[in-house]
N, C-alpha and C positions, 0 to 999 in steps of 0.2 A: 405407616401409611405411606404409599408410593408417592404420593406429592411431594413429600419432604426430600425426595431423592432428586426430583427436577426442577423445584421451586426456584432455584436460580439461573436455570437455562433461559437463554433469550427467545422470547416468544411464548413464554410458559408463564400463566398468572402467578404472581407472589403469594405463598402461603404465609400468613403471619402467626397463625397458631390453631390450635384444636381442642375440642373436648370430646373424647371417646370414651370415657369411664362412666359419666353419670348423665342421666337425662335433662335438659334435651341436648342430645349429642349435636356437635356443628363443628364448622371448620371457618377459621376468618381468613378471607381472601383480600387482595386489594380491591378498591371501589372503582367498578367499571360503567361506563355509560349504558351499558345495554349487551345483547348479544349479536352475533352476524345474523341469526334467524330473524330477529326484531327488526334490523335495518333493510333485509330482503323483503320481508313479508308484512310487516308491520311499520309502515314508513311514519306513521303517526307517532309512535313511542321513540324513534330513534332515525334521525335523518342524517345520512352522510354521503359524502360525494361516491357517485357510484359510475364515474366514468371509467373506460377501459383501463388507462394508466393506474387508478385508483384501485380497482378490483385486482389487477396483478400485481400490484405493490402488496396488498393485503395477502394475496397467495405466496408471494416470494416470503414474506414473514413466516407464515404458518409452515411452510415448506422447511426454511431454515431450523425451525423449532423441531419439526418432526425426523429432521435429519439427525440432529442432536439426540433426540429420545433413541432412533435406533442404533446410533453408535454406542449407547449405552446399552442395547440389548434388550430394550423395553417393547412391549406392545401396549399401545394404547387402549384399543378394542372398543374405543367408543367414540370415535371422530365424529361430528355433526355439528350443523351450523348453531344450534343451540348451545354446543359446548365450547364455541370460539367466541371470548368476549371482546368488545369493543371498547377502546379508549381514546377518547378526543381530547387533545390538548394542543391548544395554540393552533387551531386550524388543521392540526396534523392527526392522523386516524392510525392507530395502532391495533393491531389484532393479537390475541393472545390463547392460547390452549387452557382448557380448564377441565375439571371432573376426572381425575384419574382413579376413580373409585374402581374400575373394571381392570385398570394397567396390572401387568404381569411381566415377570422377568421370562424370557425366552429359554425355554428348558424343556424337557421331555414331558413334563406335566402340563405344561401349556400347549404343547404341539399335539398332544394325543386328543382323541376324542373321548366321548363319555357323557357327561350333564349335556342339559339344553343349553344350546349355543347362547353367548352372551352378545349384548350388542342392541343395536336400534335397526330394526329391519330394513329400511330402505337403504342403510349404507352398510350391509352386511354383504361380504363376498361369497361367492358360490360355495366355496370350501368349508365355509362356516355353518351353512346349513347341513353337512354331512358331519358335523361334529370335528373338524380338523382346523386347527388354528396354526397359521403360519405368520411370519414377519411380513410378508407380501399382502396380508389381509389390511393391514393399515394403508397401504398404498390404494386399495380398491375402494376402501370408504373415502381417502384423500381426494379421488379422482370424481367420486359422486358430488363430494363438497364443492370441488373446482367447478363442476360443471352447474351445480346450483348458484355458485356465485355468479359465473358468468350469464347463465340463462335466466335468474332470477325467478325459477320455477321450483316448486317444491318437488324433491323426487318421490315418484310413484303415489301421488296423492289419493287417499280414500282406498287404497288397497291394503287387505288383511294380511297377517302374517304369512298364511298358506299361499295366497295369490303371489306374493313378493317371491317367496319361496320357489315356486314353480316355474316364475318367469325368469328368475334371475338363475336358478341352478338347472332347471330342465331345458328351456326355450332360449336360454342365453341371452335374454332381453336386458335392456339397460334403460335408466331413466331417460326422459325425452331430452336430447342434445341442445343445446343453443343453436340458433340459425347461422350459418355462415355460407356465404354466396360464394359460387366458384371463382370469381375474381378477387374474394376477399380472402389475400394471403396470409393475414394474421389469424383469421378467423378459422381458416382452415388448417393452419398449423397448431393453433390449440385444440381443434377437433381431433386431429392426428395425435398428441399428445396425450389427451385423455383418454382415447381408444387404446392407447398401449400400457396406460396406467391402471385401466379396469379389466384388461386381458383375462378371458376364461381362465388360462393357466397362469397360477400363481408364480411359476419360474420364469415367466417371460413379460413380467410386469417390469417397469422402470424401478431402479432404487430412488431414493429421497434424494441422494447426492446428484443424480443424473438429473433427475427432474428439476432440483433446485438452479441447476446451470442453464437447462433449457427455458425455464421461466425468465430468470434473468435477463436472457439474450431476448425473449419476445417482449419484456417491458421496456427495455431500452428502444426496441422498434416502435412501440406504441407511444412512448413520451415524445420520440422524434416526429411522430405523425401529429401528436397533438400540438407540439410546440410550432409547427410551421403552419398550423391552421387547416390541416388537410379534413375537410368534412365529407369526403366522398363516401365513407363508411365508418362506421362506430368502432370497426375493429382492424381497419387495414390502411394500407397505403394506396394510392390511387389506381386505377383500372390499367392493365397493362397497356402502353403507349402502341403507337403504330411503328413500323420498321424504321422511318424518318426519324421519329422523335426518339427512338432507342438508340439510334446513331450519336443523336446529340447528348443523350445523357451519358454514354459511352465516352465520347470525346470530352466533355466537361468534367466528369469523374476523373478521368486521366490527368488534366490539367490540375485539378484540386490535388490530386495524390502527389503529384510531380513536383509542381510548382509552390503549393501552398503546404504540402506533407500533413496532410491529413490521413488519418486511418483509413483504409479501402472501404469499408462499412459506413462511415462517417461522411467520407467521399461521395459515395453513391446515394446515400440518402439526401443530401443536401443538391448534388445535382438532380437527382429526380425532381425534388420540389421547385427547383430554379426553372427545370423546362416545362414540366407540366402543369405548375400551378401559376408561375411567374412569366410564363414565355419567354425566358432568357435562354439562348442556345448556345453562346459561345462567351469567352472571356472577353472578348472586345465589347459585346452588348451589355455585359456586366460592368465592364469599366466606364462606358457610357451612362448607365444609370447611377452608379455610385458618385460620379461627378455631377450630376443632376441632383440628387439626394444623396448626402453622405451618410444619412443615418437610415438608409434603406434596409440594411442587413439586420441592425439591432431594433429598429422600431416595427418594419413591417413583417419580418420574418423572425422575430425572437430570438436572434442569433446572439451568442455572447460576445464581450468586447475582444476577447481572445481570438474567437473565430475571424471577426470582423478586420481585426489586426493583421491576421496572417493574409487573409485575400488582399487586403489594401496595399499592404507590404510587398506581394507577389506582382501586383498591377501597377506598382511605382506611384500610388496615389499616398500624398503625405500631409495633404491639407485637411484630412479628417480628424475628429476627434476621438482616435481609434481605443485609445487607454488612457484614463485619468490617471496622470503621474504627479505624486505629491513631492514638491521641491522644499527642501526645509536645509539645503546646504550640507549633504551628507558627507561624513567624514570619509567615506570611501571614495578614492579618485580613480579616474578612468586609467592614468598612468601606473597605478600600483596592480592593477589586474593582471594574473598571468594569464595562459592560454585557457586553461581550464576554468577559471573565473569568468573569462569574457564569454565562454559558452553560456554559463550559469546565467549570466546577465542577459545574453540574448534569449535565453529560455524564458527567464524572469519576464522579460517584454514580449513574449510571445512572436519572436521573430523566427523565420523558417529554418529549419535544421540545416540546410545546405549553407548557411551564412556560417554555423558552426563547425562543419565540415571544411569549409574555406580556410578558417582561421587555424585549425588543427593541421591542416595539409601543409599550410604555409609557416607554422609556428609562429603565429601572431600573437603578441600580447597587447596590453593596453596602451603602453607607451609607444608600440608602433603609430596607433590611431591618433594618439596625442600629438606626436611630433613629425615622425618619417612620412606618415600616408598624407599628403595634404590635399590632393584633390581625387575626384571619384577616378580619374584616368589611372591612377597609381594603382588602384584595385583591378582595373581591367588588365594592366600588365601582368598582375601575378594571376590571371586566369579567370577572374569573375566576368560574367558578360555584362555588357553596359548597362542594360535595364536594372540589374541586381545591383551592380556596382553604386547607381544614382540612388536606389533606395536604400542600401546600407550607409552610405556617406551621409545623405541627408539624416538619417536618425544619430549617428556618430557626431554631427555637427551639432543637433539640438544637446546632447550630453556634454559637451564641450561648453556650450553656452550656459545652459541650465544647472549642470550637475547630473549626477545619476539619480536614479529614483531613491528616495528616503527610505522606501521598505525595502530596498535590495541587501541581502545579506549574503554576502560570499560565504562558502561553506570552509573555506581556508583562507585565512587572513594572513599573507605570507609577509607582511611587515615584521622585521625582527621584533622580538618582544620588548626589548629595551628602548626601542624606537617609538613604541605606542605611547599615545596621549594617556595620563592618568584615569582612571575610570572609578566613578563615584557609585556605589550599589544605593538603591532607592532606600530611603528610611523603612525600616520594617524588622522582619524577624530575624535577619541574617546577620546576627551579631557576631558570627564565627568569622565572616568574611572581613578580612584586614586590607586586602588590596584594594587600590583607587581605580576608578573606571570613568571615563570622560563623559559629563552628563549631557549627550545630544538630545535634540527635541525627539528621536525616534526612541532611545533608551528611556524616556520621560514618558512618552505614551504607550510603550509597550508594542505587542504584535498580536494583530486580531485574526490574521488567516492562519488556519491550521497546517497547511502546508509550509507557509514561511515558518511558523513555530517549529515544526519538523526540522526543517533544515537548520534552525539556530541550535536546537538541542543537539544535532548531529555535530555541528560545528563546536559546541560547549564541551560536549563528552569525549569525543573521539578526536579532536582537533586542537583542543585546548584554548579555545577562543574565549578571551575573557569577556569582549564586547556582547559575544552571543549570550554568554552565561546572564551577564547582566540584564539583557533584554528579556529573558526569560523569567529572572526573578522579580523585575518589573510587572511583568504581565500578570504573573502569580499574586502578587501583591493587590492588584487593581480585581481580583476575583474571578479571573479566567481560569477554568476548571481544567482545561487541557493543560495549561501552564502548571497548575499545580500537579498534575500528574508527572509532568516532566520534571520539576523541581524535586518530587518526591523519589524519582528513579534516580536523579543526581546526587541527593543526600544520602542515598542507600547505597552507593558504590563503596565498594572494599578500599580503593587506593586513593588515597589523597591526591597523587598525584594526576590522576585522571581530569579533575577539573579543579586545580590551585583556588580559584575564586570561590567555589563553593565547596569545601572539603566533607568528608563523611560525617553525619550526625544523624545517627538512627532516630532520636526524638524528634527531629523536623521532619525526617523521611515518614515516620509514622503520622505525625500531623497533617501534612500536607496530603497524604494517602487517603485519610478520613475525610479532609475536605472535599476532594476529588471523587471518591468512591460512589455515592449516589448518581454523580453525573456518568460515571464509568457504566454501571449497572444499567442505567434508563438509556443512554445511548448504545449500549451493546446491543440492547433489545431491539434497536431500530436499525443495526447492521453499522454504525459508526466504526470505521476501520481502525481508528486511533483509539477510541473507547474500547475495542475489543482488543486489542495488542497490550494496552495498559492493564486492562483487568486480567488479562492472561498472565503478566508479569506478576502481578499482586497474587494470584491462585498459584504461581509457580514458587514464590518465595514466601508464602503466607504472610505477607505484609499487609495488615489491617483486615485480614479475612481469612478462614481457616484454609489451610494450605489444600489442594485438590488440582494434582497433577494432570490426571485424564480431563478435567474438565479446561483446565488451562492449555492443553493441547487442541481442545475442540476451538477454543476461542482463537488462538493462534491460526488455525486453519481458516476460519472466516476472514481475518485480517489479512493473511497470506494471500488468498484467493482474490481479494480486492487489489493486491499490489503492494500492501505495507511492507517496506523492506525490512524494518527492524523485526517483524513478526515472522517473515521469511527466515532470517538469520536464526532467530530463537527457535523456531520450529525445526529446521536443520539440526540445531543443537540436540532438541531433543530426540530426534531419529538416530543422532549419532552415540548420544549415550543412553538411550534407551529409558528416558524419563518421561513418564505418562503414556507411552505408547512403545510397542516392541522395537527392540534395536533394528535400524535398517540403513545400512551405509548408502545404498542407492538413493533412497529417499532424502538422506541427508545432503548429500551431494546435489541432488535435484534444487532442493531448496536453497542451499548454498549459492548455487548458480543464478536463481533467478534473482536473490539480494544482491549478488556480485554484479550483476547485468544492470542493477540499478544504482550502483557507486557507492555501496557500502562496504568501506575498506577492510573490515574484519571477514565479511563474507567473501571479498577477493582473495584474501589470504588463505580463507579456509578450501576453497576450491582449488586455488593453484596447488594446496597440498595434495587434495585429493589427485587431481592429474598428475603429481609427481609421482604418487605412492601407486596409483592405480586403485584407488579406495572408493568404491561406487561409481567409478567410471573407468573407461579404458585409459590405459597410462598414454600420456601426453606432454613431454616435457616442452614443447613448444607452446600448448596452451599453458602450461604451468607458468612458463617465463612471461607470457603475457599477462596472466594475472597477478603474478608477483610485481610486475612492473606497474601495473594500475594501484596496487596496494601501497608501493613504494612510494609513489606519485602524492600520495595524500599522507605520507609521514609514518608509514607501519615499520616498525624497526626490525622486525624479524624479515619482512619482505626485503628492506633493503640488504640485509645480511645475506639472504638467500641468493639475491641477483649477484651480489659478490662472489658467491660460490660458483653460480651458473656460468657468469662471465670468467671468473678464474680457471674454471675447467674444461670451458667450451661446450656446456651442457644446454642443448637446444638452442645456442646462439654461437655466433663466431668468437672465438675466444679473444680477449681483450683485457690485458694486464691493467690499463690505464682506467677503463670503466670499472673493472672489479675494485679497483682502490678506491674511488670515488664512492660506490657503494659501502664498502668495508668502513670507509671514514665516517660516512653520515652515521652508521648504525653505532660505531664506535664512540661518536660523541654524544649519543644519547644513552651510553652506559652498557651497550651490548659487549659480554665480556669475550665471546668469539672472535666478533667484529675487531676489539680492539687487539686481540691477539694477531689475525691477519694483517691488521692495520701496522702493527709493528713489524711484522715478517716481511712485508712491503717496503717499509722504510731500511730495514736492515739488508736486505738482498737487492734493494733497487727493481722492484717489481711494479711497474706501471708509474713510480715516482722516483725522482732523485734519491740516493743512499743519503739517510739522515741517521747518524748513530743517537743523537740526541733524542730526537723524535720517537725512534725504536724503543728506547729505554722509557722513555714517558708512557707509551701504549702498553709495552711489556707489564711496568708497574702498575697501571690502573687495572690490567686484566687479572695480576698476580695477586692484588688487594681484593679481588672478587673470588679467589680461590682456584684461578686458572692453573693447573698444575704446570702445564708445558709453558705458560709465561714465567712461572716461577724459576724453573730450570733455566730459560734462558737469560733471565735476570741474573742469577746467580753467575753464569757465564761471564757476563758482562762485568760484574763487581770483581771476579777472581782473577779476568786479565786486565782490568782497569781500563778496558776498551770502551771510550766516552762517557766514563764515569770514574769517580776516584776509586782506586783500587780500594776493595776491603774484602779479604777473604773470610771474614766472621759472618 
C-alpha cells in the first residue's frame, strides 16, 4: 500500500492497519471530525473557523504535506476536498491528506499515456485528459482545491466528464475563482498564485516548495491584518492611502525600523495600521497616546508585550507594565555577566538591539553597570544619546534594585565551576547524576517557554552548564514533552564530558524518547520547529523509531526554514556527509552559516573551517578568523587552537605572539595536545610570554602523554641535558 510509505509524514492521515486479503477489505485510519468538503459545503455536519487566516493555515499544512510527498517522487493523483480530513483538537484545526489508492511513484509507466485517466474530473489537469501523467498534475489539483477553499464554491458543479474535459483541455477554462477587488492586495496576490499553479503548461506551474513559501508569506500578512482589527476586506489590508497618509506611513515605518529595531515588513504593517486605523501619524503622537493609555498597544491593537516593550523603551516611557518579570532572587547577578551575556539579557527583556551594539562597541560587562556607571550621563559620555541613555539606565536601576528576571538563563555561565554553589537534582529518575546543584526557585519550577528551554539545552550540552542541565531535568520530570526530548538527547550523547551532570545513559535516553515521541509526531504535523527538529534526530539515529535518513532530512529542512539553529547545523552535516541526501558541500556551508549567524558554536567552527579551506564557499581567511573567534568566545577548544595558529602566523590577522600564546594556552588547559605543544614552545623560546623552562616541560609532558611525537622528542632533549629537570638519559 502506498499509504504505508507516507503515513508518518506531517499532514498525512496516519494509517494504523489494513485488511487487503479477505472480505470485507478495509483500512484503519486515525479518527477525523470530517472532511474539508463537509466543512465547506455541508456546514451542518462540520463547522470550523473559515476566516482567511484559518483557511490559509489549512492550505499551508496541506502544501507542506504535498512538499514532502513530492520530495519522495510520489504523485497523489486524487487531490480533492473530500480527500482532505479535518481534525479539531482544543479549538485548533488541522488538515491532513488521505486516500492514496491512486498514488504512484514517478517513473516512465506513470508518465506515459494509455489507459483511461485516473482522478476526479473537476480537479484533473489538462494533460491528464490526454493520458499524460506529470508531477505538476498534482499542483493543478492543489490549485483547484485552494480556490475551492477560498471561494467555498464547488468546482465545475453539475458538469459531466466530457464537459469538464472540453472546458479545461480545449477552451482552457478554470473553476469560478474567488472574488478579489482591485484594492484587495492579499486577494489579488492569492489569485495570482492560483493562476501560476493551474497554468495550462505543466512546466510553468509552481513547485510545492515555492508555493509553501508564498503561502506562509501571505498567511503572515493575513494574521497581521486580523490581529489589528482590520475589517476593510476579508482578504486584505486597508485601501491604498492618499499621498499625505503614505508619507506618514513611510516616516513612522522608518522610526519603528531604526529606533525600535523591527523587521521592515513588521514595521510597515504596524505603521500602516497606526496611521490608517488609529490616526496616529508621528512618534510624538504615539508617545502622547501611550502616556494617556499605557495599555493602548496591547489592549486596543492586540500587540504582544515584546512589541509594546520595544516601543515604550524607544520613547523613554518606563512607567508602563510592559513585560511581567518574575522576581525570585535569581542566583545570576548583574555584575557576573560578560558582554555577550549582557546582550542576551537585553534580548531577553526585548530591549532594542542598539543597546546591545552599544555595550559591544564599548566592551561593557555587567560589572560596569553595577559599579562604574553611576548616572545616565556616564552612558552619554560613551556615545549613547541622552534619550536612550535615560531609558537604558532606568532599566538597569530596576535590575539593581529587584534583581535580574528569574527566568533569564545566560547561555554561558562564566563563574568558575569550583565557585558555583552546590546543585541538587530534583527527585526523579536521574539516579546516575551525583553532582549537586543549588535548588533555586527557578530550578524547582522548571522552564515553560520553549525558546528559554532551547537556550538551557544549548548551555547544558555545549557549555557544560550544570544549572541549565538541572532546569531541563526538573522540567522533564514535571511532564513537559519538549524537555523530555531534550533530556533524551543529552542522555544519548556519546561523551560523558559533554554534560557531566547527566552522563550518557541509553536506557534513560530511550525512555524519555518514548515519552516525548507522540508529542513530537503530533506537533510536527502542525509545523512546530522544535518537534520537527527532535523527530528528525530520532529518525537519524533510529532512537525510539525506525531509522529513516531521508525522512529525517525532510523534517530538518522544515525546522531549518523556521530558523531552528540546531536543525540548520544537523542539515548542514547531512549535506556534508551525504546522509539522507546527496553530498553537497555548498549546501552544507549554507546551512552552517545560517546556524552560525544565530550563535551556534559548532556551526561557527564548521563555517570557519569552510572559509579556511574554500569548501562550499570562496576561500576567505578573514571570515574564517571571524567565525573562529566567535566559536572560541563560547569555549570551542579547536577554535581556540586555530586562533593561536592564525595569530602566530599572521593568517588573516596581524601577527601577535602574545595573543597567539593566550589562545594556545586556553586550548592546552582543556587538553588539546597540539595546543599543549605550542604552549610549551612559547614558554621555551619566549614567544609571547616570558621564558619558563619548568612550564615548557610541564606542557611538553602533557602533550607527550597523549602521544604527541614532537613533544616526546623535545622532552627527551630536556632530560638528556638536565635543562630545567633532573638529568635522566634513560
